[in-house]
C-alpha positions in Angstrom: -0.1 0.5 -0.1 1.4 3.5 -1.1 1.2 6.1 1.8 0.5 9.4 0.3 0.1 12.5 2.4 -1.7 15.6 1.2 -0.9 19.0 2.3 -3.2 22.2 2.5 -4.2 25.5 4.0 -7.2 25.0 6.0 -10.0 22.5 6.4 -12.5 24.2 3.8 -16.0 22.0 3.3 -15.6 21.0 -0.1 -11.5 19.9 0.0 -13.2 18.0 2.9 -15.7 16.1 1.3 -12.7 15.7 -1.7 -10.4 14.0 0.5 -12.8 11.8 2.4 -14.0 10.1 -1.2 -10.3 9.5 -2.3 -9.7 7.8 1.6 -12.8 5.6 1.1 -12.5 5.1 -2.9 -9.0 3.9 -3.3 -8.4 1.8 -0.6 -4.9 0.6 -2.3 -3.1 4.2 -1.2 -3.1 5.6 2.5 -4.1 9.1 2.0 -3.3 11.1 5.2 -3.7 15.3 4.9 -2.1 17.8 6.6 -3.6 20.8 7.5 -1.6 23.9 8.3 -4.3 25.8 10.0 -7.8 25.7 12.0 -9.5 28.4 9.9 -9.7 32.2 8.9 -11.8 34.5 10.4 -13.0 35.3 7.1 -14.5 31.9 6.3 -17.1 31.0 8.2 -17.5 27.6 7.0 -18.9 24.8 8.8 -16.7 21.4 8.0 -17.2 18.3 9.2 -14.2 16.3 10.0 -15.9 12.7 10.8 -15.7 11.5 7.6 -12.1 12.2 7.1 -9.4 9.8 8.7 -5.4 10.3 9.1 -5.4 14.2 9.6 -3.4 16.4 11.2 -3.3 19.9 12.2 0.0 21.7 12.5 1.0 24.3 15.6 1.4 27.7 13.5 1.6 31.0 13.9 -1.0 33.2 11.4 -0.2 36.4 9.8 -3.0 38.5 8.4 -2.3 41.1 5.4 -5.3 43.7 5.9 -6.7 44.4 2.6 -9.4 46.3 1.3 -9.7 44.5 -1.7 -9.2 40.7 0.2 -7.3 39.6 3.2 -4.0 37.4 3.3 -3.8 34.7 5.3 0.0 33.3 6.0 0.4 30.6 8.3 3.9 30.4 9.7 3.8 26.1 10.3 5.6 24.7 13.5 6.4 20.2 12.9 6.3 20.1 9.4 9.3 18.1 9.1 8.1 16.0 12.9 4.5 15.4 11.2 6.4 14.0 7.8 8.6 12.1 9.3 5.9 10.2 11.3 3.8 9.1 8.6 6.7 8.3 6.4 4.8 9.1 2.6 5.8 7.3 -0.2 4.7 10.3 -2.5 3.1 13.9 -1.5 1.0 16.5 -2.8 2.1 19.5 -1.9 -1.1 21.8 -2.5 0.1 25.8 -3.1 3.1 27.6 -2.8 3.3 28.9 0.9 5.8 28.2 3.6 4.3 25.2 4.9 4.8 23.8 1.4 8.3 25.4 0.6 9.7 23.4 3.9 7.5 20.5 2.7 9.1 20.1 -0.4 13.0 21.0 1.1 12.0 17.7 3.3 11.2 15.8 0.1 13.9 16.9 -1.7 16.4 15.5 1.2 14.5 12.3 1.6 14.3 11.8 -1.9 10.6 11.5 -2.0 9.0 12.4 -5.1 6.1 15.4 -4.6 3.3 16.5 -6.9 2.7 20.5 -7.1 -1.0 20.7 -6.9 -2.4 24.8 -7.5 -5.9 26.9 -7.6 -4.0 29.7 -8.5 -4.2 31.3 -12.0 -2.5 33.8 -13.8 -5.4 36.4 -13.5 -5.1 35.4 -9.9 -1.9 36.0 -9.2 -0.9 38.6 -11.3 0.1 41.4 -8.5 2.5 38.7 -6.8 5.6 39.9 -5.2 9.5 39.0 -6.3 9.7 36.1 -4.0 6.4 34.5 -4.7 7.7 34.2 -7.9 10.7 33.0 -6.9 8.8 30.5 -4.8 6.5 28.9 -7.4 9.5 28.5 -10.0 11.8 26.6 -7.2 8.7 24.4 -6.3 7.7 23.6 -9.4 11.5 22.8 -11.2 11.6 20.6 -8.4 8.1 18.8 -9.0 7.5 15.4 -9.8 4.2 15.9 -11.6 1.7 19.3 -11.3 -2.1 19.1 -10.9 -4.2 22.2 -12.1 -7.6 22.3 -10.4 -8.5 24.5 -13.5 -7.5 25.1 -17.2 -6.4 28.3 -16.1 -4.1 26.8 -13.5 -2.7 24.4 -15.7 -2.3 27.4 -18.1 -0.1 29.1 -15.2 2.2 25.6 -14.1 3.3 26.0 -17.9 3.9 29.6 -17.6 5.5 29.2 -14.2 8.1 26.3 -16.2 5.9 22.7 -15.6 6.1 20.0 -18.6 3.0 19.8 -20.3 3.4 16.4 -20.3 3.5 16.3 -16.4 1.0 18.1 -16.0 -3.1 16.9 -14.8 -6.0 18.5 -14.3 -8.3 17.8 -10.9 -11.0 20.5 -10.7 -11.8 22.0 -7.9 -15.1 20.9 -7.2 -18.1 20.4 -4.4 -19.9 17.2 -3.0 -22.4 18.2 -6.0 -25.0 15.4 -4.2 -25.7 18.0 -1.9 -26.7 20.3 -4.2 -28.1 18.6 -7.2 -31.5 19.8 -7.8 -34.2 19.8 -10.8 -35.4 23.4 -11.1 -38.7 23.6 -13.6 -40.3 27.2 -12.6 -38.4 30.6 -13.6 -41.0 33.1 -12.8 -39.1 35.5 -10.0 -37.4 37.4 -11.8 -34.8 37.1 -9.3 -30.6 37.2 -9.6 -28.6 35.9 -6.7 -25.0 36.2 -5.6 -23.4 34.2 -2.8 -19.4 35.5 -1.9 -17.9 37.5 0.6 -18.7 41.5 0.2 -15.0 42.4 -0.4 -13.8 44.6 -3.3 -12.4 41.7 -5.1 -15.6 40.1 -5.8 -16.8 43.2 -7.8 -20.8 43.9 -6.2 -19.9 47.8 -6.6 -19.6 46.7 -10.6 -22.7 44.9 -11.2 -25.2 47.4 -8.8 -24.5 49.9 -12.0 -25.6 46.9 -14.5 -28.5 46.4 -12.3 -29.7 49.8 -12.2 -29.6 50.3 -16.2 -31.8 46.8 -16.6 -36.1 46.5 -16.0 -37.2 47.7 -12.6 -38.6 43.8 -11.8 -35.4 42.1 -12.2 -34.2 42.1 -8.2 -30.9 40.6 -6.7 -30.7 38.9 -3.3 -27.3 38.8 -1.7 -25.8 36.0 0.6 -22.7 36.9 2.3 -21.0 39.2 5.0 -17.7 41.5 4.4 -16.1 45.2 5.1 -17.8 46.5 1.9 -21.7 45.7 3.0 -21.6 49.5 4.3 -20.4 50.8 1.0 -22.4 49.3 -1.1 -25.9 49.8 0.9 -25.0 53.4 0.0 -24.2 52.7 -3.4 -27.5 51.0 -3.5 -29.4 54.1 -2.0 -27.8 56.3 -4.7 -28.6 54.3 -7.4 -32.0 53.9 -6.4 -31.9 50.1 -6.0 -33.3 49.7 -2.5 -36.5 48.6 -3.6 -34.3 45.7 -5.8 -31.7 44.6 -3.9 -31.9 42.2 -0.6 -29.0 41.3 1.8 -29.7 37.8 3.2 -25.8 37.8 5.6 -24.3 34.3 5.6 -26.2 31.5 4.9 -25.1 27.9 4.8 -26.5 24.0 4.5 -30.1 23.8 3.6 -31.1 27.3 3.9 -28.2 28.5 1.4 -29.8 25.2 -1.2 -33.3 27.2 -0.6 -32.1 30.2 -2.0 -31.2 28.9 -4.9 -34.1 27.0 -5.7 -36.2 30.6 -5.1 -33.8 32.2 -8.1 -33.8 32.4 -11.6 -30.5 32.7 -12.5 -26.9 32.9 -10.6 -24.1 35.7 -11.0 -20.9 36.0 -10.2 -19.3 40.1 -10.8 -15.6 39.4 -9.3 -12.4 41.0 -10.5 -10.5 37.6 -9.5 -11.3 34.7 -8.6 -9.5 31.3 -9.0 -12.3 29.5 -9.6 -15.3 30.5 -8.9 -17.2 27.0 -6.5 -20.3 29.3 -6.2 -20.7 28.9 -9.6 -21.0 25.1 -9.9 -23.2 24.8 -6.8 -25.8 27.2 -8.7 -25.4 25.4 -11.9 -26.0 21.9 -9.5 -29.4 24.0 -8.5 -30.3 24.1 -12.5 -29.3 28.0 -12.3 -28.0 29.6 -15.7 -25.0 31.2 -14.6 -23.6 35.0 -15.5 -20.4 35.0 -14.8 -17.3 37.6 -14.8 -14.7 36.5 -17.4 -12.3 36.7 -14.1 -13.9 34.1 -12.9 -10.8 31.5 -14.0 -12.9 28.3 -13.5 -16.0 30.0 -15.9 -14.9 28.1 -18.7 -14.3 24.8 -17.6 -17.9 25.8 -16.4 -20.2 27.6 -18.9 -20.9 27.0 -22.4 -21.6 31.0 -23.4 -25.0 31.1 -24.6 -25.8 27.3 -23.8 -26.2 28.0 -19.6 -25.0 30.9 -19.0 -23.2 33.8 -19.9 -19.2 34.9 -19.3 -18.9 38.9 -19.3 -16.9 41.5 -18.8 -18.2 42.8 -15.2 -16.2 46.5 -16.0 -18.2 47.1 -18.6 -21.7 48.6 -17.1 -23.5 48.6 -20.1 -22.6 45.4 -21.6 -23.1 43.6 -18.2 -26.5 45.3 -18.1 -27.4 43.9 -21.5 -26.7 40.7 -20.5 -28.8 40.4 -17.7 -31.9 41.7 -19.6 -31.1 39.6 -22.4 -30.9 36.3 -20.0 -34.4 37.3 -18.2 -36.2 38.5 -22.1 -35.2 35.8 -24.1 -37.7 32.5 -22.8 -34.5 30.2 -22.3 -34.0 29.9 -18.4 -35.8 26.7 -18.5 -33.6 25.0 -21.3 -30.1 26.6 -20.3 -31.2 25.8 -16.4 -31.4 22.3 -17.3 -27.9 22.5 -19.3 -26.1 23.4 -16.0 -27.9 20.9 -14.0 -26.7 18.3 -16.8 -23.3 20.0 -17.1 -22.8 20.3 -13.5 -22.6 16.4 -13.4 -19.6 16.1 -15.1 -17.4 17.3 -11.4 -18.7 14.6 -9.5 -16.4 13.3 -7.2 -15.7 9.9 -9.6 -14.8 12.3 -12.2 -12.6 15.0 -10.8 -10.6 12.2 -8.5 -9.1 10.4 -11.8 -6.9 13.6 -12.2 -5.1 13.4 -9.1 -4.9 9.3 -9.5 -3.3 10.0 -13.0 -0.7 12.0 -11.7 0.0 9.7 -8.5 0.4 6.8 -10.8 2.3 8.5 -13.2 4.7 9.9 -10.7 4.9 6.1 -9.0 5.3 4.3 -12.0 7.9 6.5 -12.9 10.2 5.9 -9.4 9.7 2.2 -9.5 11.9 2.1 -13.4 
């Protein structure tokens, strides 16, 4: 039995569910999970670890870099090498390029343990990183035995940093779609839904002027919390949208699934997102999606004109025109059904294939 270690940042519900799936579905491998930290104050997820085995939390100091665009969390861990030594892995999955990963990669090099570099990052999401961060990516990628990307855009970033295309595999970022799959038939509420943090990066301030240019019976429901809410409320008043926009605060679980079912379409106006998992959640609920072109998973999820549209959120008139078009052309049920069917391609069984293929590629080469 091969022993594999997956090192990641914090326990997010979608990653925990996927790791548990790997552990249950591939008993020929013993998967261990190492978390750099327990959580972040700007992530209010409820994470259930009961279905996960062989997981380890590192002691770490957390540095928070406050920015209006988005807060950045840096975990400075203790005991990375000791934990790896105790597990004695045959292979390591190093997720992203943070201090925990750099130390793990150094340990792998000393012990001659192959590692796979795994990232959600894209050239767009990392366009503003500094020199040291770029050097860390090149250092890790130069020494990796293979690569896993969470999207087409992530794969392009790995190749741009120096990864050999033939060593790159895609294992799409996903959720447990069985929790969200629901067929919807009625599309009469004329309601858009946004789910996400209320921070500048998410682009709600770009959506509101576009909404103001659409028919007055099109409403927007906003799910999430964040520091931008007072500014957004002020903007809503100035645009005379008070009667058309409703804040729901933070919602998860069954109440969130109900909001998906009560809406007619989903909208994500982000300035920057590595993937945009909320798009997939909405597709599972049979919703057409209007996504910013800066959600880097959008081109893997949305077939433009078939189950949604990809727009430039900074083009206010074009954004408004797309919203109006979605509600006026009478294709909401058809597009919602297309979303539902497309979402099935992102179940754990399909997504895991890329992860397992990368591991087999590395282990086969190391055994020769």
